C-alpha positions as CSV (number, residue, x, y, z in Angstrom):
1,M,18.5,60.0,34.8
2,P,19.8,58.0,37.7
3,K,18.8,54.4,38.0
4,S,16.0,53.8,40.5
5,K,17.1,51.6,43.5
6,R,13.5,50.8,44.3
7,N,13.3,48.2,41.5
8,K,16.5,46.5,42.3
9,V,16.3,42.7,41.6
10,V,17.7,40.5,44.3
11,S,18.5,36.9,43.4
12,L,16.9,34.4,45.7
13,T,19.5,31.8,44.7
14,K,22.2,33.6,46.6
15,V,21.9,31.9,49.9
16,K,24.7,32.3,52.4
17,K,26.3,29.0,53.2
18,K,26.7,27.9,56.8
19,D,30.3,28.7,57.9
20,R,32.7,26.7,60.0
21,Q,31.7,28.6,63.2
22,W,28.0,27.8,62.7
23,K,28.7,24.1,62.1
24,E,30.9,23.9,65.2
25,G,28.2,25.6,67.2
26,L,25.7,23.0,66.0
27,L,28.0,20.1,66.9
28,E,28.4,21.6,70.4
29,K,24.6,21.9,70.8
30,I,24.2,18.2,70.0
31,R,26.9,17.2,72.4
32,Q,25.5,19.4,75.1
33,S,22.2,17.6,74.6
34,L,24.0,14.3,74.9
35,D,25.3,15.5,78.3
36,T,21.9,16.7,79.4
37,Y,19.5,13.9,78.3
38,P,19.9,10.2,79.2
39,N,18.2,9.0,76.1
40,V,18.6,9.9,72.4
41,Y,16.5,8.4,69.6
42,V,17.0,8.4,65.9
43,F,13.6,8.8,64.3
44,K,12.3,8.7,60.7
45,Y,9.7,11.4,59.8
46,Y,6.9,11.0,57.3
47,N,5.1,13.9,55.6
48,M,6.3,16.4,58.1
49,R,4.5,19.8,58.3
50,N,5.8,22.7,60.2
51,E,2.4,23.8,61.5
52,S,1.7,20.3,62.9
53,F,5.2,19.7,64.3
54,K,5.4,22.9,66.3
55,P,2.7,21.8,68.9
56,L,4.6,18.5,69.5
57,R,7.8,20.3,70.2
58,E,6.0,22.7,72.4
59,D,4.4,19.9,74.4
60,L,7.7,18.1,75.0
61,K,10.0,21.1,75.5
62,E,10.3,20.7,79.2
63,S,11.6,17.1,79.0
64,S,13.0,16.7,75.4
65,R,14.6,18.3,72.5
66,F,14.4,17.7,68.7
67,V,17.4,18.3,66.4
68,L,17.0,18.1,62.6
69,G,19.5,19.1,60.0
70,S,22.4,17.7,58.0
71,T,22.8,14.0,58.6
72,A,26.5,14.4,58.1
73,L,26.8,16.9,60.9
74,M,24.7,14.7,63.2
75,Q,26.9,11.7,62.4
76,V,30.1,13.7,63.3
77,A,28.5,14.9,66.5
78,L,27.7,11.3,67.6
79,G,30.8,9.8,66.2
80,K,31.2,7.5,63.2
81,S,33.4,4.9,64.8
82,E,34.4,3.7,68.3
83,A,37.6,5.8,68.0
84,D,35.7,9.1,67.6
85,E,32.3,8.5,69.2
86,Y,31.4,11.2,71.8
87,K,30.2,8.6,74.3
88,A,30.6,4.8,74.3
89,G,28.0,3.2,72.0
90,L,27.0,6.3,70.0
91,S,28.8,5.2,66.8
92,K,26.2,2.3,66.6
93,L,23.4,4.9,66.8
94,S,25.2,7.0,64.2
95,E,24.7,4.1,61.7
96,H,21.0,4.9,61.7
97,V,21.5,8.6,60.9
98,K,20.8,8.5,57.1
99,G,17.9,9.7,54.9
100,T,15.0,11.7,56.4
101,V,15.8,11.3,60.1
102,G,16.2,13.5,63.2
103,L,17.5,13.2,66.7
104,F,15.3,13.2,69.7
105,F,16.9,13.8,73.1
106,T,14.7,13.1,76.1
107,K,14.3,12.3,79.8
108,L,11.0,10.5,79.1
109,S,10.6,6.7,79.5
110,H,10.3,4.6,76.3
111,E,6.6,4.1,76.9
112,E,6.1,7.9,77.2
113,V,8.0,8.4,74.0
114,K,5.9,5.9,72.2
115,E,2.7,7.5,73.5
116,A,3.9,11.0,72.4
117,F,4.8,9.8,68.9
118,E,1.6,7.8,68.4
119,K,-0.4,10.8,69.6
120,Y,1.2,12.9,66.9
121,V,0.0,10.7,63.9
122,H,-2.6,12.5,61.8
123,E,-3.7,12.9,58.2
124,D,-2.9,15.8,55.9
125,F,-3.0,16.7,52.2
126,A,-0.6,14.8,50.0
127,R,2.0,16.8,48.1
128,V,3.4,16.5,44.6
129,G,5.4,13.3,44.2
130,S,3.5,11.4,46.9
131,K,1.7,8.2,46.0
132,A,-2.1,8.0,46.0
133,T,-3.4,5.8,48.8
134,H,-6.6,5.1,46.9
135,D,-8.6,5.9,43.8
136,F,-10.4,9.1,43.5
137,R,-12.9,9.8,40.8
138,L,-15.4,12.6,40.0
139,T,-18.7,12.0,38.3
140,A,-20.1,14.2,35.6
141,G,-22.6,16.8,36.8
142,A,-22.7,19.6,39.4
143,L,-19.6,19.5,41.6
144,S,-19.6,19.8,45.4
145,G,-16.8,20.1,47.9
146,P,-16.6,19.7,51.7
147,M,-18.7,22.8,52.2
148,G,-21.3,22.1,49.6
149,P,-21.6,23.2,45.9
150,L,-18.3,24.6,44.7
151,P,-18.3,28.4,44.3
152,H,-18.3,29.6,40.7
153,T,-15.0,31.5,41.3
154,L,-13.2,28.1,41.5
155,E,-14.2,27.1,38.0
156,P,-11.2,28.7,36.1
157,Q,-8.8,27.1,38.6
158,L,-10.4,23.7,38.1
159,R,-9.8,24.0,34.4
160,K,-6.2,24.8,35.1
161,F,-6.0,21.6,37.0
162,G,-7.2,19.7,33.9
163,L,-10.9,19.2,34.8
164,P,-13.4,19.5,31.9
165,T,-15.7,22.0,33.5
166,K,-18.1,24.8,32.7
167,L,-20.4,27.3,34.4
168,N,-24.1,26.7,34.0
169,K,-26.1,29.5,35.6
170,G,-23.5,29.9,38.3
171,V,-23.1,26.2,39.0
172,V,-19.8,24.4,38.4
173,E,-20.4,21.4,36.2
174,L,-18.1,18.5,35.2
175,L,-18.7,17.6,31.6
176,A,-17.5,14.0,31.8
177,D,-16.4,11.5,34.5
178,Y,-12.8,12.2,35.5
179,T,-10.3,10.1,37.4
180,V,-8.1,12.3,39.5
181,C,-5.7,9.5,40.7
182,R,-5.4,5.8,41.1
183,T,-3.9,3.8,44.0
184,G,-0.1,3.9,43.9
185,Q,0.1,6.6,41.3
186,K,2.5,9.5,41.9
187,L,0.6,12.7,42.3
188,D,1.4,15.5,39.9
189,A,0.6,19.2,40.6
190,N,-2.9,19.0,39.1
191,A,-3.9,15.9,41.1
192,A,-2.5,17.3,44.4
193,G,-4.4,20.5,43.8
194,L,-7.7,18.7,43.1
195,L,-7.4,16.5,46.2
196,R,-7.0,19.7,48.3
197,V,-10.1,21.3,46.6
198,F,-12.2,18.3,47.5
199,D,-10.7,17.8,50.9
200,I,-9.2,14.4,50.2
201,K,-6.3,13.7,52.6
202,M,-3.9,10.9,51.5
203,A,-0.8,11.8,53.6
204,E,-0.1,10.4,57.1
205,C,2.2,12.6,59.2
206,K,4.1,10.5,61.7
207,L,7.4,9.9,63.5
208,K,8.9,6.4,63.6
209,P,11.7,5.7,66.1
210,L,14.4,3.6,64.6
211,A,16.9,3.2,67.4
212,V,17.7,4.6,70.9
213,W,20.9,5.1,72.9
214,R,20.4,4.9,76.7
215,A,23.0,6.2,79.1
216,S,24.4,3.7,81.6
217,A,22.9,3.9,85.1
218,E,26.5,4.0,86.5
219,G,27.0,7.5,85.0
220,D,30.3,6.5,83.4
221,G,29.5,8.1,80.0
222,A,28.8,4.7,78.4
223,G,25.5,3.5,77.0
224,E,23.8,0.9,74.9
225,V,21.9,1.1,71.6
226,E,18.7,-0.8,71.0
227,E,17.2,-1.1,67.5
228,L,13.5,-0.5,67.6
229,S,12.4,-1.0,64.0
230,E,13.9,-1.5,60.5
231,D,14.4,1.4,58.1
232,E,12.5,0.9,54.9
233,E,14.2,1.9,51.7
234,D,11.1,2.3,49.6
235,Y,9.0,5.0,51.4
236,E,7.7,7.4,48.7
237,Q,5.9,9.5,51.3
238,T,8.7,9.6,53.8
239,G,10.0,12.9,55.1
240,G,7.4,15.2,53.6
241,E,7.8,17.5,50.6
242,F,10.3,20.1,51.5
243,D,13.7,21.3,50.4
244,A,15.6,20.8,53.7
245,I,15.0,20.6,57.4
246,G,15.2,23.7,59.4
247,D,18.7,23.4,60.9
248,D,18.0,26.1,63.4
249,L,15.6,23.7,65.1
250,A,18.8,22.6,66.8
251,M,19.2,26.2,67.9
252,G,15.7,26.4,69.3
253,S,13.5,27.6,66.4
254,G,12.8,26.9,62.8
255,G,10.5,24.8,60.6
256,F,9.9,22.9,57.5
257,S,9.2,24.2,54.0
258,D,6.8,22.9,51.4
259,E,9.2,22.5,48.5
260,P,9.3,19.2,46.4
261,E,10.6,16.2,48.2
262,G,14.1,14.9,47.9
263,A,16.3,18.0,47.6
264,G,18.8,18.6,50.3
265,V,17.4,16.1,52.8
266,E,20.5,14.0,53.3
267,G,22.8,17.0,53.7
268,D,26.5,16.7,52.9
269,G,27.8,19.0,55.5
270,E,28.6,21.7,52.9
271,E,25.7,22.6,50.7
272,D,22.4,22.0,52.5
273,D,23.0,21.9,56.2
274,G,19.3,22.3,56.7
275,E,18.2,25.6,55.2
276,D,15.1,26.8,57.0
277,G,12.0,26.6,54.8
């Protein structure tokens, strides 16, 4: 009997690497943006979420452009030294392109950029690996969530999350006081799941400008870099929990995934040039 093709297993680990042509195309996109926009910022992103980032990009699409992807590629596009920088002064900006950062090209004034970034700040649910911002405890007895008493269908899931619960005539009851997390504690999958059930948001989504390059008013291709803030090394909730940044954001579309934090964020120009999540 011939083997059925309907049940063919396809490995999800076989991801096509970005080829040389694609990388050269991305470099050209960044350099076209440098010729189009007078200001380019390097910004740090914290707890990025695709669904919340899209409206910001949409609001600013007439005046600005975001590029996120491999930091190695972004550094090459800007220039790593005075000898190979695309425009005078960009190598100093390139020094800030490390970690969970992106490029923001814009025609907006600095005050308008600050206002747009500050407007974007909002709370969201913390992901696995983030640090708890405060203690959260549950008291023994009937459990309620943001919409009132928890539905009985949630009880099996609560037990999977480690809560000592039972059903009492359709009411979800906690058998003993339970500490979900303490301030500064790294959240595991159980804690992150429970915080979502009880509508407790501990992640702050925001963008932080680190430095800006401004083109010279003379139009001679030169420019100057201004450092806007220091880059912290110890930011457990920086970047958001995803595998890599959607490199096709530089091509006009793309987004962020929800995989654990720390994988493929830096990008080496070969392996993770920003796979779309």
